[in-house]
N, C-alpha and C positions, 0 to 999 in steps of 0.2 A: 504494500500500500504506500509506504513512504517513498519507494523508488518511483512509483507512478507519479506521485506529487512532484518529485524532483524533475522528472522528464517533462511533465506538463508546464512547470514553472521555468523550464530552461536552465535548471541548476544541477543537472546530473553530470558529475565529472567523468563517469564511465571509465573504469579501469580494466575493461575486459579485453578479449582477444580482437585481432584486427578484422576478422570476418564479421563479428558482431558489431564492431564500430561502424562499418559501412551501413548496416541496417539501422543503427541508432542515428547516424547522420541523416539518413533518408527520412526517418521518423521525425527528427527535429525540423527538417526542411518542410515537411507537410504541416507540422504544428505551427510553424512561422506563417505559412500560407493561410491557415485557418484563422489565426489570431489577426492577421492583416485584414481578412474579410470582416471579422468582428469589428475591428478598429475602424475600417472604412464605412461601416454601416451605423456607427453611433449617431443617433439623431438628437439626443439631449445635449444642449449647449454646454451645460456644466461638465458632462462626461467628456465631450470633445475637448474642452479646455483642460480638464484634469489629465487626460492622456496625450495631450498635444506634444509634450516633451518625451514621450515614451519610446525613445530610441527608434525613430522611424528610418534613420539611415541604415542601420543594420537589420532592421525588421524583426528584432527579438521581442519587442513589446513586453518587456519583463513585468512592468507594473500591471498591465492588463492580464497577463498570464497568472500572476500572483493573486489578483483579485478574483479571477475566474475560479481558481483552485479553492480559495477561501469560501466562495459562494456555493461551490458544487461538491466539496469533499464528502459531505454527509451522504449525498445521493450516490456518489461513486462507491463509498463504503457499503451502502445498502445493496447496490447492484453486485458488488463482489461477494457479498455474504448471503444473498437471497437464496441460493441453492445449497448453502452449507448444511451439513447434517444437523438434525434437531439439537443434538447435544455438543456441537462444535464449541470450542472455547478458545479464547485468546491465550497467549502464553503467560499472562500475569494477571493479578487482581487489578481490575481497572474501574469497577463500578462502585458507587457508594462512598467515595472519598476515603480519608484516612480512618475515620471512626468506625465505619461499617463497610470495609472492603469486601467485595464479592467478585466471583469470576463471571465473565461474560459467557454464560452457559447456554444461551439459546441463539444459535446462528451468529455467534461472536457479537452479540448485542447485549446491552444492559437490560435488566428486567423493567417492566412497566413502572411508571412513577406512582406515587401514593394515590393520585387521583385516577389511576388506571389508564393513563394516556401512554401511547408508545414512547419509548425512550431510545430512539434510534441514533443518538449522536455517536460520532466516531469515538471509540474508547481509547484512543491514543493520540498523542501529538508528536509521534516520532517523525511524521512527515515534515516537521519544522526543525528537526535536529539534523545538523550536517552529517553526511554519510560517514565520515571518518570517526564520528563519535557513537554511531549506532552499533 
């Protein structure tokens, strides 16, 4: 999950083999094209101004990519885990905070909240930790 976030945000240093590097470069090129299309279709004046300085020369759109990831990471996590086995769990206690830690025991998601609403937030923030520290 965290590596996907790095790739989408254009922050993946990728230390793999040369054959995979070619595929990764191709993927990054396609992502740049996608974010250019998003950038070019911004209609809101405030959004246009906000992203005006967003590296249009190199086409990376780092801020737009970062904001897109922030807005969509929960949906991506849900999509990745929707077919997980019923009792799939994440590798550490992540729900309930320090006082009541619990495992993400149902499809890698936290149990429903006290008011019985779905609690589908992403149970990790590793996607914001640099790769060399993970």
